[in-house]
C-alpha positions in Angstrom: 113.6 63.5 129.2 114.3 59.9 130.1 111.0 58.9 128.2 111.8 61.0 125.2 115.0 59.2 124.9 113.3 55.8 125.2 111.0 56.8 122.5 113.6 57.8 120.3 115.5 54.7 120.8 112.4 52.6 119.9 111.5 54.6 116.8 115.1 53.9 115.7 114.9 50.3 116.2 111.7 50.0 114.6 113.1 51.7 111.6 115.7 48.7 111.1 114.4 46.3 108.6 113.4 43.0 110.1 116.2 40.9 108.4 118.8 43.3 109.8 117.1 43.3 113.1 117.4 39.5 113.4 121.0 39.6 112.2 121.9 42.3 114.7 120.4 40.1 117.4 122.9 37.2 116.6 126.1 39.8 115.9 128.9 40.1 118.2 129.9 43.8 119.2 132.3 45.4 116.8 134.8 48.3 117.0 134.2 50.1 113.7 131.3 50.3 111.4 132.3 51.3 107.8 129.2 52.4 105.9 129.8 52.5 101.9 126.5 54.1 100.4 125.8 53.1 96.8 123.5 53.2 94.0 124.9 51.5 90.7 128.5 52.2 91.6 130.3 49.0 90.4 133.0 51.1 88.7 134.0 52.8 91.8 132.7 50.9 94.9 135.1 47.8 94.8 138.3 49.7 94.7 136.9 52.0 97.3 136.3 48.9 99.5 139.6 47.4 99.2 141.3 50.9 100.0 139.3 51.2 103.1 139.6 47.6 104.5 143.4 47.6 103.5 143.6 51.0 105.3 142.1 49.6 108.5 144.1 46.6 108.5 147.2 48.7 108.6 146.0 51.5 110.8 144.2 49.5 113.4 145.0 45.8 113.1 143.6 44.9 116.3 140.4 46.4 115.9 137.2 44.5 114.6 135.7 46.3 111.5 132.3 45.5 109.9 131.6 46.8 106.4 128.1 47.6 105.7 126.9 48.3 102.0 123.8 50.5 102.2 122.5 50.2 98.7 119.6 52.1 97.1 118.5 49.6 94.8 121.7 49.1 92.5 120.9 46.9 89.4 124.5 46.7 88.1 125.8 44.1 90.6 127.5 46.7 93.0 126.8 44.7 96.0 128.3 41.6 94.9 131.4 43.2 93.8 131.7 45.0 97.1 131.5 41.6 98.8 134.2 40.2 96.6 136.3 43.1 97.2 136.0 42.8 101.0 137.1 39.2 100.8 137.2 36.6 103.5 139.1 38.7 106.1 136.5 41.2 106.5 132.7 40.9 107.7 130.5 42.5 105.2 126.7 43.0 105.2 124.5 44.2 102.4 121.5 46.0 103.5 118.9 47.9 101.4 117.5 51.0 102.9 114.2 52.8 102.5 113.8 55.7 100.1 110.9 58.0 101.0 109.3 59.9 98.1 110.7 63.3 99.1 114.2 61.6 99.1 114.1 60.9 95.6 114.2 64.5 94.7 117.1 65.5 97.0 120.0 66.2 95.0 123.6 65.0 96.2 127.1 64.6 94.5 126.8 61.2 96.0 124.0 60.0 93.6 122.5 58.0 96.3 118.8 58.8 97.0 117.6 58.2 100.6 120.8 59.2 102.1 119.1 60.1 105.4 117.6 56.7 105.8 120.9 55.1 105.0 122.8 57.1 107.6 120.0 56.4 110.3 120.3 52.9 109.6 124.2 53.0 109.8 123.9 55.1 113.1 121.3 52.6 114.5 123.3 49.5 113.7 126.5 51.2 115.2 124.7 51.8 118.5 123.3 48.2 118.6 127.0 46.9 118.0 128.5 49.1 120.4 130.9 50.5 117.8 133.1 53.3 118.8 132.9 55.0 115.5 131.0 54.9 112.3 132.3 55.9 109.0 129.9 57.0 106.2 131.7 57.1 102.7 129.9 57.6 99.3 130.4 54.5 97.0 131.4 56.9 93.9 134.5 58.2 95.4 137.5 57.5 93.4 140.2 59.3 95.4 140.1 57.2 98.6 143.6 56.0 99.7 144.9 54.0 102.3 145.3 56.8 105.0 141.5 57.6 105.0 140.6 55.3 107.8 143.4 56.8 110.0 142.4 60.3 109.1 138.7 59.8 109.6 138.5 57.4 112.6 141.8 58.5 114.3 140.6 61.7 115.8 137.7 59.6 117.4 139.6 56.6 118.5 142.7 58.2 119.6 141.8 61.8 120.7 138.1 61.5 121.6 136.6 63.8 119.0 132.8 63.3 118.5 132.8 64.1 114.6 135.0 64.2 111.7 134.1 66.2 108.6 136.0 66.2 105.3 138.0 69.0 103.8 138.8 68.4 100.3 141.2 70.1 98.2 139.4 72.2 95.3 140.5 74.5 92.6 140.3 78.2 93.0 136.7 78.5 91.4 135.4 74.9 92.3 132.6 74.7 95.1 131.8 78.3 95.1 128.3 77.7 96.5 130.0 76.2 99.5 132.7 78.6 99.7 130.6 81.8 99.5 127.4 80.8 101.2 127.1 77.3 102.9 130.5 77.3 104.8 130.9 80.9 106.0 127.2 81.2 106.9 127.5 78.1 109.0 130.8 79.5 110.5 129.1 82.9 111.5 126.1 81.2 112.9 127.6 78.6 115.2 131.1 79.8 115.5 133.2 77.0 114.3 135.2 77.0 111.2 133.8 73.6 109.8 134.2 72.9 106.3 130.6 72.5 105.0 130.3 69.2 103.2 127.8 67.7 100.6 128.7 64.0 100.4 132.1 62.4 100.3 133.1 61.0 103.7 132.5 61.6 107.4 132.9 59.8 110.7 130.7 59.8 114.0 131.7 58.7 117.4 129.3 56.5 119.5 128.8 59.4 121.8 127.5 61.7 118.9 125.5 58.9 117.4 123.8 58.1 120.7 123.3 61.6 122.3 122.9 63.9 119.3 122.1 62.2 116.0 119.7 59.3 116.9 117.5 61.5 119.3 116.8 64.1 116.6 113.4 64.1 115.0 113.8 62.3 111.8 111.0 64.2 109.9 110.1 64.9 106.5 112.1 68.1 106.5 115.3 66.3 106.7 114.5 64.0 103.7 113.9 67.1 101.6 117.0 69.0 102.9 119.7 66.2 102.8 121.5 64.4 105.5 124.9 65.9 104.8 124.2 69.6 105.7 122.3 68.3 108.8 125.3 66.5 110.1 127.5 69.5 109.3 125.0 71.7 111.2 124.7 69.4 114.3 128.5 69.2 114.5 128.7 72.9 114.6 125.6 73.7 116.7 126.4 71.2 119.5 129.0 71.4 122.2 131.1 68.9 120.9 134.6 68.4 119.6 134.7 68.5 116.0 137.8 67.7 113.6 138.4 68.0 110.0 140.1 65.5 107.7 142.1 66.8 104.8 141.5 64.2 102.4 143.2 65.6 99.3 141.5 66.1 96.0 137.7 65.1 95.6 137.5 62.8 92.8 134.2 60.8 92.1 132.3 59.2 89.5 130.0 61.9 88.1 126.2 61.5 88.4 123.2 63.6 87.4 122.8 66.5 90.1 120.0 68.4 88.7 119.7 72.1 87.8 121.6 74.8 89.8 118.3 76.2 91.2 117.2 73.0 92.8 120.8 72.3 94.3 120.7 76.0 95.8 117.2 75.6 97.1 118.0 72.2 99.0 121.4 73.1 100.1 120.6 76.7 101.3 117.2 75.5 102.6 118.8 72.9 104.8 120.6 75.7 106.5 117.6 78.1 106.7 115.5 75.2 108.0 117.8 74.3 110.6 118.3 78.0 111.8 114.8 77.9 113.2 115.4 74.8 114.9 118.8 75.8 116.6 117.9 79.7 116.8 118.9 79.5 120.5 122.5 78.2 119.7 123.4 80.6 117.2 122.2 83.9 118.3 124.5 84.4 121.1 127.6 83.3 119.2 130.1 85.8 118.2 133.3 85.4 116.0 134.4 81.8 115.3 137.3 79.4 116.0 139.2 76.9 114.0 138.8 73.2 114.4 141.8 70.6 114.5 143.0 69.3 111.3 144.5 65.9 110.3 145.7 64.5 107.1 147.4 66.5 104.6 146.2 70.1 104.5 146.3 71.7 101.2 145.5 75.1 99.7 143.3 75.9 96.7 144.5 74.4 93.5 145.4 76.8 90.9 143.5 75.0 88.0 140.9 77.5 86.4 138.9 75.3 84.2 136.1 76.6 81.7 134.5 79.7 83.1 131.5 81.4 81.5 131.6 84.7 83.4 129.5 86.6 80.7 126.9 83.8 81.1 126.7 84.3 84.8 126.2 88.0 84.5 123.5 87.4 81.9 121.8 85.1 84.2 121.9 87.6 86.9 120.4 90.3 84.6 117.7 87.9 83.5 116.8 87.8 87.0 116.7 91.5 87.2 114.1 91.2 84.2 112.2 88.3 85.6 112.3 88.3 89.4 112.1 91.9 90.5 108.4 91.3 92.0 109.9 88.5 94.1 113.1 90.3 95.1 110.7 93.3 96.4 109.2 91.0 98.8 112.2 89.1 100.0 114.8 91.8 100.1 114.9 94.8 102.3 114.4 98.0 100.6 118.0 99.1 100.8 119.2 95.7 99.5 116.8 95.7 96.7 118.0 99.1 95.7 121.6 98.1 95.6 120.9 95.0 93.6 119.0 97.1 91.1 122.0 99.5 90.6 124.2 96.4 89.6 122.3 96.0 86.4 123.7 99.1 84.9 127.5 98.2 85.1 129.2 96.7 82.2 130.9 93.2 82.2 134.4 94.5 83.0 133.2 97.1 85.7 130.8 94.5 87.2 131.3 94.4 90.8 129.0 92.5 93.5 130.3 93.8 96.7 130.9 91.2 99.3 128.8 93.1 101.9 125.8 93.3 99.6 126.1 89.6 99.0 125.9 89.0 102.8 123.1 91.1 103.1 121.3 89.4 100.4 121.8 86.0 102.1 120.7 87.4 105.5 117.6 88.8 103.9 116.5 85.6 102.4 117.1 83.8 105.7 114.8 86.3 107.2 112.1 86.0 104.5 112.3 82.3 104.7 111.8 82.7 108.6 109.0 85.1 108.0 107.3 82.9 105.3 107.0 86.0 103.0 106.8 83.5 100.0 106.5 80.0 99.2 109.8 78.6 100.4 110.8 76.8 97.3 110.3 79.9 95.1 112.0 82.0 97.6 115.0 79.7 97.6 115.3 79.6 93.9 115.0 83.3 93.5 118.6 83.3 95.1 120.1 81.6 92.0 120.7 84.8 89.6 122.0 86.7 92.8 124.4 83.8 93.5 125.6 83.8 89.7 126.2 87.5 89.9 128.3 87.4 93.0 130.2 84.5 91.6 130.9 86.4 88.5 132.0 89.3 90.3 134.5 87.0 92.5 136.0 85.8 89.3 136.4 89.0 87.7 138.0 90.4 90.7 140.6 87.5 91.1 141.1 85.4 87.7 144.3 87.5 86.9 145.8 87.1 90.2 147.7 84.4 92.1 145.5 81.7 93.6 146.2 83.0 97.2 144.1 86.3 96.5 141.0 83.8 96.0 141.8 82.2 99.5 142.2 85.8 101.1 138.9 87.0 99.4 137.0 84.0 100.6 138.4 84.6 104.2 137.3 88.3 104.0 133.9 87.2 102.9 133.7 84.8 105.9 134.6 87.6 108.1 132.0 89.7 106.5 129.4 87.4 107.5 130.5 87.3 111.1 130.6 91.1 111.2 127.2 91.7 109.7 125.5 88.9 111.9 123.9 91.7 114.2 122.0 92.6 111.0 120.5 89.2 110.8 119.8 89.0 114.6 118.1 92.1 115.0 115.5 91.4 112.2 115.1 87.8 113.2 114.0 89.1 116.7 111.2 91.2 115.2 109.4 88.1 114.4 109.0 87.4 118.1 108.0 90.8 119.1 
C-alpha cells in the first residue's frame, strides 16, 4: 500500500511540466490555489479573475492565494489578460497543460479540452505547495460574484469538508439530462444527494487531493469520460464530508458542445464506467441523505424557454423505427415491450412512466457492464429514449406551477432508489 502511494506520487510529479516543476521547487507554501481553466476566454476570464481575487481579499485577507491559469492553447491573449486582471497584489502563474488525443473529443460546457490534465496538474501543484484547498473554476463563467470564494472554500477551510460541489439555479426544464438521469442515478448508487455537475466550479481539500484524487489511476478512460463526473462520483462514493455551494444562476459564454447523442454517451458513460470501479461501494447502499448547503439556495426558475415537444416525441418515434434491433439486445424483454407500446400514443396522451425510464437506465447500465454491444453505440441508443421521457415530463407539468416540476423530479429520484434492487440482482448475475 505504501509502495503504491509512492508510485502514484512519482507518476503525478512526472506529469508536471519541467518549467512548472522548477518553479514549484523555488515557491513558498500557499494556503489556497485557485485554478482558472481557459481556452480562448478573453471575454469572460478577466472579469472572473477580478471577482475571485477580490472575493478572497474580502473573505480571507490573511491567507496566501495563488492564481493558476491552466490554459489549453488560447490564441486570443486570454492568459495575458488574466495576469493583468490579477494585478500586482496577487501571485499569478500561467501553465499550459497536456491534451491527450481522446480529450479533444470530450464535450464539456467549459469548452476546455483536456480538463482531466488541467485538474491533475492543479491538484499536484496544490499538494506540492501544501495548499489547504484548491478551487477549479471554468474561465467562461460570467455569473461569478464576490461570495463564490467564501462559499466554495469556506466549508473546507472553516468546517473541514473534503469537497465542495456547485448547485446552480436552473429553470424548470434546463439541465434535464442532469435532473432526470445523472444526479438521481448517482444519488441512488452512492446514497448522497450531491448535485451532479458538468463544469462550472468546485473545490477540493488537501486531504481529498492527497488521499483520494491523486492516487486514482489516471487512465485513458477518464480522459474519455470527463473529469467533472469523475470528481462528483468520487465525492459521492468515498467516505468523506461533501458540501454543496448554491452559486446562483449559471451564466457562461456559450461554446460548441457537440450533438446530443455524444453528450449523453460521454456523461452517462462516465457513470457506467465508474459503477464497475466502485461496485463494492454502491451495492450495499440503501436510501440517500442530504449534504450540507452554503450560499443562497434557490428553487427552480419559472422561465420555460422554447420547447419543441413534438420534435422530442418525433425523435423517440424515429428511434422506434431505427433502433429496435439494438433495443432488443440491451433492454430486458419486459422493458422493451413497454417501450414499444409507447409508440401508439398520440402527442397529448404521450406518457413515458418514470418507473419505465428508471428501468431503461438500469437495463442500459447492465448491458454496458455485460458488454452486450459496442459501448458507444449502446450509450447513443439512449438518446431517443431520453427525448421521449423528457417530452413526457414537459407534457405532464408545463401547465402547472414550477413546484410540480420539483416534486416530479424528487419522485423520480426516489424511484431510482426504490428500484435499485432490480439493478443489483441482475448485476450479480455477471459474477455467477
